C-alpha positions in Angstrom: -13.0 28.2 -15.1 -15.1 29.8 -17.5 -15.5 33.6 -17.9 -18.9 35.0 -15.8 -20.3 38.0 -18.1 -19.3 40.5 -15.8 -15.8 39.0 -16.5 -16.3 39.0 -20.2 -17.3 42.7 -19.8 -14.1 43.7 -18.4 -12.2 41.6 -20.9 -13.8 43.7 -23.6 -13.1 47.2 -22.1 -9.6 45.8 -21.2 -9.0 45.2 -24.8 -10.6 48.7 -25.8 -8.2 50.2 -23.4 -5.6 48.4 -24.9 -6.2 48.6 -28.6 -4.2 51.4 -29.1 -1.2 49.2 -27.4 -1.2 51.7 -24.5 -3.4 51.9 -21.5 -3.9 55.3 -20.2 -4.6 55.9 -16.7 -7.9 57.4 -17.6 -8.7 54.4 -19.4 -8.0 52.7 -16.0 -9.8 54.9 -14.0 -13.1 54.8 -15.9 -13.2 50.9 -15.9 -13.3 51.3 -12.1 -15.5 53.7 -12.2 -17.8 51.6 -14.4 -18.0 48.5 -12.6 -18.6 50.6 -9.2 -21.6 52.2 -10.3 -23.3 49.9 -12.8 -26.1 47.4 -11.9 -24.4 45.0 -14.4 -21.6 44.6 -11.5 -23.8 44.5 -8.6 -22.2 42.0 -6.2 -19.3 42.0 -8.4 -16.5 41.1 -6.6 -13.7 44.5 -7.6 -10.9 42.7 -6.1 -11.1 40.2 -8.6 -10.4 43.5 -11.5 -6.5 43.4 -11.6 -6.5 39.3 -11.9 -9.3 39.3 -14.5 -7.5 42.6 -16.3 -4.0 40.6 -16.2 -5.5 37.2 -17.2 -7.1 39.2 -20.6 -4.0 41.0 -21.0 -2.0 38.1 -21.0 -4.0 36.2 -23.6 -3.2 38.9 -26.0 0.5 39.0 -25.1 0.9 35.6 -25.4 -0.1 36.2 -29.3 -3.4 35.0 -29.0 -5.4 36.1 -31.9 -7.8 39.1 -31.1 -10.5 37.4 -32.4 -10.5 34.5 -30.3 -10.1 36.9 -27.4 -13.2 38.3 -28.4 -15.3 35.5 -29.2 -14.0 33.5 -25.8 -15.9 37.0 -24.1 -18.5 37.7 -26.2 -19.3 33.8 -25.8 -19.6 34.4 -21.8 -22.4 37.0 -22.6 -26.2 36.6 -22.6 -27.6 37.9 -25.5 -29.1 41.0 -23.9 -25.9 41.9 -22.6 -24.5 42.4 -26.0 -25.1 46.2 -26.5 -24.0 46.9 -23.1 -21.0 45.2 -24.0 -20.5 47.7 -26.9 -21.3 50.9 -24.8 -18.5 49.8 -22.1 -16.3 49.0 -25.1 -17.0 53.0 -26.3 -16.9 54.3 -23.6 -13.4 53.1 -22.3 -12.4 54.0 -26.0 -14.0 57.6 -26.0 -12.5 58.5 -22.3 -8.9 59.9 -23.8 -11.3 62.5 -26.1 -9.3 60.9 -29.3 -10.0 57.6 -30.7 -7.0 56.4 -32.6 -7.3 53.8 -35.5 -6.3 50.9 -33.7 -9.1 52.0 -31.4 -11.4 52.5 -34.3 -10.6 48.8 -35.6 -11.5 47.1 -32.3 -14.6 48.8 -32.1 -15.4 47.5 -35.9 -14.0 44.2 -34.8 -16.3 43.7 -31.7 -19.6 45.3 -33.9 -19.0 42.4 -36.4 -18.7 39.8 -33.8 -21.8 41.1 -31.7 -25.6 40.5 -32.6 -26.0 44.1 -32.5 -28.4 46.3 -34.7 -26.3 49.0 -36.4 -28.5 51.5 -35.6 -27.9 50.6 -32.1 -24.1 50.8 -32.4 -24.7 54.3 -33.8 -26.6 55.4 -31.1 -24.0 54.4 -28.6 -21.4 56.3 -30.5 -23.3 59.4 -30.6 -24.1 59.5 -27.2 -20.5 58.3 -25.8 -19.6 61.5 -28.1 -21.8 63.5 -26.6 -20.8 62.8 -23.1 -17.3 63.7 -23.7 -17.5 66.8 -25.6 -16.0 69.8 -24.4 -18.0 73.0 -24.0 
């Protein structure tokens, strides 16, 4: 069964969360929150989240090339959701307030796969830093 655009967004968030080899509870909670409030997920059956996330993790754990998983997810996205995909991946990666080298590498990989202007990706990254900054 082909991925829906929403499933593809979830794949990218899951990969961002697991890029440093551990998925924190904060990251999992954030994925659930985003699915619950963002218009792009309106009408999405949230009960599918565990199955979709587990399928993505299984693909990665089965030795599939990360590029292949990214291509699968990005291939299911309409062009108008590519900046949304990057914003969601950055948001999930930033929720722990410290980006590990692996997470930075993943964000670079996703930037390379998406057709999103570099100024747009820089703006998304800056906005995420601003949202998660402590006083």
